[in-house]
C-alpha positions as CSV (number, residue, x, y, z in Angstrom):
1,X,254.4,155.7,-27.3
2,X,251.2,156.4,-24.9
3,X,247.7,156.9,-27.2
4,X,246.2,159.4,-24.9
5,X,249.3,161.4,-25.3
6,X,247.8,162.9,-29.1
7,X,244.6,163.3,-27.2
8,X,245.7,165.2,-24.4
9,X,248.5,167.5,-26.3
10,X,245.4,168.5,-29.5
11,X,243.2,169.7,-25.9
12,X,245.7,171.6,-24.6
13,X,245.9,173.2,-28.1
14,X,242.6,173.6,-28.5
15,X,242.1,175.1,-24.8
16,X,245.2,177.5,-25.9
17,X,243.4,179.1,-29.0
18,X,239.9,179.3,-27.6
19,X,241.0,181.7,-24.6
20,X,243.0,183.6,-27.2
21,X,240.1,183.7,-29.5
22,X,237.8,184.6,-26.7
23,X,240.2,187.4,-25.9
24,X,240.3,188.8,-28.4
25,X,236.0,189.0,-29.5
26,X,235.7,190.5,-26.3
27,X,235.8,193.7,-27.1
28,X,233.6,192.9,-30.2
29,X,230.8,191.6,-27.6
30,X,231.2,194.7,-25.0
31,X,230.8,196.5,-28.9
32,X,227.6,195.0,-29.5
33,X,225.8,195.2,-26.3
34,X,227.0,198.4,-25.4
35,X,225.0,199.4,-28.8
36,X,221.6,197.4,-27.9
37,X,221.3,199.7,-24.5
38,X,219.9,202.0,-23.9
39,X,221.8,205.5,-22.4
40,X,220.6,205.0,-18.9
41,X,222.4,201.3,-18.2
42,X,225.8,202.5,-19.9
43,X,228.8,202.1,-17.1
44,X,231.3,200.7,-15.8
45,X,229.3,198.5,-12.9
46,X,227.5,196.9,-16.4
47,X,229.5,196.9,-19.1
48,X,229.5,193.3,-18.6
49,X,226.0,192.5,-18.9
50,X,223.3,192.0,-21.1
51,X,221.2,194.3,-22.5
52,X,217.6,194.3,-20.7
53,X,215.9,195.1,-24.9
54,X,216.6,195.4,-27.8
55,X,216.8,199.5,-28.7
56,X,218.1,201.2,-31.3
57,X,218.2,204.5,-30.6
58,X,221.6,204.7,-29.8
59,X,222.6,203.5,-33.4
60,X,220.2,206.0,-35.4
61,X,220.8,208.4,-33.7
62,X,224.7,207.8,-33.9
63,X,224.0,207.1,-37.7
64,X,221.8,210.3,-38.6
65,X,224.7,212.0,-37.7
66,X,227.6,210.1,-39.8
67,X,225.0,208.8,-42.8
68,X,226.3,211.4,-45.3
69,X,230.1,211.0,-44.1
70,X,229.3,207.5,-44.5
71,X,228.4,207.9,-48.0
72,X,231.4,210.5,-48.4
73,X,233.9,207.5,-47.6
74,X,232.3,205.3,-50.3
75,X,232.4,207.9,-52.6
76,X,236.8,208.5,-52.1
77,X,237.9,204.7,-51.6
78,X,236.1,203.3,-54.3
79,X,237.0,205.2,-56.9
80,X,241.0,205.3,-55.3
81,X,241.0,201.7,-54.6
82,X,240.2,200.5,-58.1
83,X,242.6,203.1,-59.7
84,X,245.8,202.6,-57.5
85,X,245.5,198.7,-58.2
86,X,244.8,199.2,-62.0
87,X,248.4,201.4,-62.0
88,X,249.8,199.3,-59.1
89,X,248.7,196.2,-61.6
90,X,250.5,197.6,-65.3
91,X,254.3,198.7,-63.2
92,X,254.4,195.5,-61.2
93,X,254.2,193.7,-64.6
94,X,257.0,195.9,-66.2
95,X,259.1,195.4,-63.1
96,X,258.7,191.7,-63.5
97,X,258.6,190.9,-67.2
98,X,260.0,194.0,-69.3
99,X,263.3,194.4,-67.4
100,X,264.7,197.5,-68.6
101,X,268.1,198.9,-67.5
102,X,268.0,200.8,-63.8
103,X,264.5,198.7,-63.4
104,X,265.8,197.3,-60.0
105,X,266.9,200.3,-58.7
106,X,263.6,202.1,-60.0
107,X,261.5,199.6,-58.4
108,X,263.7,200.1,-55.0
109,X,262.5,203.7,-55.4
110,X,258.8,203.0,-55.9
111,X,259.3,201.0,-52.7
112,X,260.6,203.5,-50.5
113,X,256.9,205.5,-50.9
114,X,255.8,202.8,-48.7
115,X,257.7,203.7,-46.0
116,X,256.9,207.7,-46.4
117,X,255.8,209.5,-43.2
118,X,252.1,211.4,-44.0
119,X,253.3,214.2,-41.3
120,X,256.3,214.3,-42.9
121,X,254.9,215.9,-46.2
122,X,251.5,217.4,-45.0
123,X,252.7,220.9,-45.7
124,X,254.4,220.3,-49.1
125,X,251.4,218.1,-49.9
126,X,248.9,221.2,-49.3
127,X,250.7,223.4,-50.9
128,X,250.8,221.3,-54.1
129,X,246.9,221.1,-53.5
130,X,245.9,224.1,-52.9
131,X,248.3,225.2,-56.2
132,X,246.2,223.0,-58.7
133,X,243.0,224.2,-57.2
134,X,242.4,220.7,-55.8
135,X,242.5,221.3,-51.9
136,X,239.3,220.8,-50.1
137,X,237.7,218.6,-53.2
138,X,237.1,215.0,-53.3
139,X,239.4,214.9,-56.6
140,X,242.1,215.9,-54.3
141,X,241.5,213.3,-51.6
142,X,241.5,211.3,-54.2
143,X,244.5,211.4,-56.2
144,X,247.0,211.5,-52.7
145,X,244.9,207.9,-52.2
146,X,246.0,206.7,-55.2
147,X,250.1,208.1,-55.2
148,X,250.0,206.9,-51.8
149,X,248.8,203.3,-52.7
150,X,250.9,202.9,-55.4
151,X,253.7,201.6,-54.1
152,X,251.9,198.6,-52.3
153,X,249.9,197.6,-55.1
154,X,253.3,197.5,-57.0
155,X,255.0,195.5,-55.0
156,X,251.9,193.0,-54.5
157,X,251.5,192.3,-59.3
158,X,255.0,192.1,-59.2
159,X,255.5,189.2,-56.7
160,X,252.0,187.8,-58.8
161,X,253.6,188.2,-62.5
162,X,257.1,187.1,-61.5
163,X,255.1,183.3,-61.1
164,X,254.0,184.3,-63.9
165,X,255.9,181.4,-66.8
166,X,258.2,183.8,-69.3
167,X,257.3,181.6,-71.6
168,X,253.3,182.4,-72.3
169,X,254.9,186.3,-72.6
170,X,256.9,184.8,-75.2
171,X,254.5,183.1,-77.1
172,X,252.4,186.1,-77.1
173,X,254.8,188.1,-78.8
174,X,255.7,185.7,-81.0
175,X,252.4,186.3,-82.5
176,X,252.3,189.9,-82.6
177,X,251.6,191.1,-79.3
178,X,253.0,194.0,-77.7
179,X,253.3,195.7,-74.3
180,X,250.1,196.3,-73.4
181,X,248.9,193.4,-75.7
182,X,250.3,190.5,-73.7
183,X,249.4,193.7,-70.6
184,X,245.5,193.1,-71.7
185,X,245.0,189.5,-72.7
186,X,247.2,187.5,-70.9
187,X,248.4,189.1,-67.4
188,X,245.4,190.4,-66.7
189,X,243.1,187.8,-67.0
190,X,246.0,186.3,-64.6
191,X,245.8,188.9,-62.2
192,X,242.3,188.0,-60.7
193,X,243.6,186.4,-57.5
194,X,246.3,189.6,-56.9
195,X,243.2,192.2,-58.3
196,X,240.8,190.3,-54.9
197,X,244.1,191.1,-52.5
198,X,245.2,194.7,-53.5
199,X,241.1,196.0,-53.6
200,X,240.9,194.6,-50.2
201,X,244.0,196.4,-48.8
202,X,243.8,199.6,-50.4
203,X,239.8,199.4,-49.6
204,X,241.0,198.9,-46.0
205,X,243.6,201.8,-46.0
206,X,242.0,204.4,-47.5
207,X,238.4,203.5,-45.3
208,X,240.2,203.6,-42.2
209,X,242.5,206.4,-42.7
210,X,242.0,209.5,-40.9
211,X,244.7,212.1,-40.8
212,X,244.8,212.7,-44.5
213,X,241.4,213.1,-44.8
214,X,240.9,215.5,-42.5
215,X,244.2,217.4,-43.1
216,X,242.6,217.9,-47.4
217,X,238.7,217.9,-46.5
218,X,237.9,221.4,-44.4
219,X,234.6,221.4,-45.2
220,X,232.8,219.0,-42.4
221,X,230.0,218.1,-44.7
222,X,232.7,216.5,-47.2
223,X,234.4,215.0,-44.6
224,X,235.1,210.9,-44.3
225,X,233.1,208.6,-41.8
226,X,236.3,208.6,-39.7
227,X,237.1,211.6,-39.4
228,X,233.1,212.2,-38.5
229,X,233.4,209.2,-35.8
230,X,236.5,210.4,-34.6
231,X,234.8,214.4,-34.0
232,X,231.6,212.0,-32.6
233,X,233.6,210.8,-29.9
234,X,233.2,212.5,-26.8
235,X,231.4,215.8,-28.2
236,X,228.2,214.3,-28.1
237,X,225.8,215.3,-25.5
238,X,225.9,213.8,-22.1
239,X,222.9,213.2,-20.0
240,X,222.9,214.2,-16.6
241,X,222.6,211.9,-13.2
242,X,219.9,213.4,-10.1
243,X,220.4,212.5,-6.3
244,X,217.5,210.2,-6.5
245,X,219.2,208.2,-9.7
246,X,217.1,209.7,-12.2
247,X,218.2,211.6,-15.4
248,X,217.0,215.0,-16.6
249,X,215.8,215.7,-19.6
250,X,217.9,218.4,-20.8
251,X,221.5,218.3,-21.7
252,X,224.5,220.3,-22.0
253,X,224.0,220.2,-25.3
254,X,222.1,221.4,-27.9
255,X,221.0,220.2,-31.8
256,X,223.7,218.8,-33.6
257,X,225.8,218.4,-30.5
258,X,227.4,222.3,-30.1
259,X,227.4,222.9,-26.5
260,X,225.4,225.8,-25.4
261,X,226.3,228.6,-23.4
262,X,227.3,227.6,-20.1
263,X,225.0,228.8,-17.2
264,X,226.5,230.9,-13.9
265,X,227.7,229.0,-11.4
266,X,225.4,227.9,-8.4
267,X,226.1,228.4,-5.0
268,X,226.0,224.8,-3.8
269,X,229.2,222.8,-3.2
270,X,229.0,219.9,-5.5
271,X,227.0,218.0,-7.7
272,X,226.6,214.1,-8.8
273,X,227.4,213.9,-12.7
274,X,227.6,210.6,-14.1
275,X,229.9,208.4,-11.3
276,X,232.1,211.5,-10.1
277,X,231.3,214.5,-8.8
278,X,232.2,217.9,-10.0
279,X,233.1,220.3,-6.7
280,X,232.2,224.3,-7.3
281,X,234.4,226.8,-5.9
282,X,232.6,229.2,-3.7
283,X,232.7,232.6,-5.0
284,X,233.1,234.0,-1.8
285,X,236.0,232.8,-0.5
286,X,237.9,233.5,-3.6
287,X,240.2,236.3,-3.5
288,X,239.2,239.8,-4.8
289,X,239.3,240.0,-8.5
290,X,239.3,236.7,-9.0
291,X,236.5,234.0,-9.7
292,X,237.6,231.3,-7.8
293,X,239.9,227.8,-9.3
294,X,238.4,225.7,-12.2
295,X,235.9,222.7,-10.8
296,X,237.5,219.9,-10.1
297,X,236.4,216.3,-10.0
298,X,236.1,214.3,-6.6
299,X,235.2,211.4,-4.6
300,X,231.4,211.1,-5.2
301,X,229.1,212.4,-2.1
302,X,225.5,212.5,-1.5
303,X,224.8,215.6,-2.7
304,X,221.8,216.5,-5.1
305,X,221.9,217.9,-8.2
306,X,219.5,220.9,-9.2
307,X,217.3,220.4,-12.3
308,X,219.8,222.5,-14.4
309,X,222.3,221.2,-16.5
310,X,225.7,221.5,-15.0
311,X,228.8,221.6,-18.2
312,X,231.3,219.1,-17.5
313,X,234.7,221.2,-17.7
């Protein structure tokens, strides 16, 4: 057997793993370098280039819009993760060590909640929360996440408690411990690894939730960070690039990224907007009673832009 064969196979394996590692790290690389670039340097042509300096204006400005929503996510995620893990721990303990008639079927019914689609129960969910006066409140959103998290946390703890020897439970029962005593003094101290897994799973799932937070919390000041980031994406101000390469000081939106009133259509045929061009219809060529077609994006041309902002439709 050739001794170089193991080294060659290890080298090939290392090259393949390094390729996939670089492939999956590329989005993080783009995210990092883009966040430190000024607005003028962000384009497809320079997306892979390193930033020319260390600029934090984009990060600080984005944080000013989502800081309150970040705290809202903390308020919702921490209690929902903790309470759902505690309830799942007790449920898993009952299903694993205190079996009763029909416990297997009841466990299967609890697991069915994992596959329950959120979109299919939004209307009755809102109706129930409204009847309980919990709609639009943090308490209502926390309760919903707790209920949706019980099936998966029950499954996690039942699998963990099933590996605990039954002799420990029997010894505690001989000493006079009941259901709660065994859970508190025997099972709960042993379940810290399962608690870690459950808390990480629940925290990640609740933090990344968008649909439930959007539907239940109607007040924009109370919404979670995922909803705020989604609303921020594509709705932030867009500055225009003039023909000489410089950008005007004004943007198409005012403070708080709300659209401003659109100015009348100017008479020029086209205007450069970023990397594209917005072609303006000629009002004089429109039929009587109509103002012409909507502006369309066409190939870039060397037409100068005015100083006024041009809304992108």
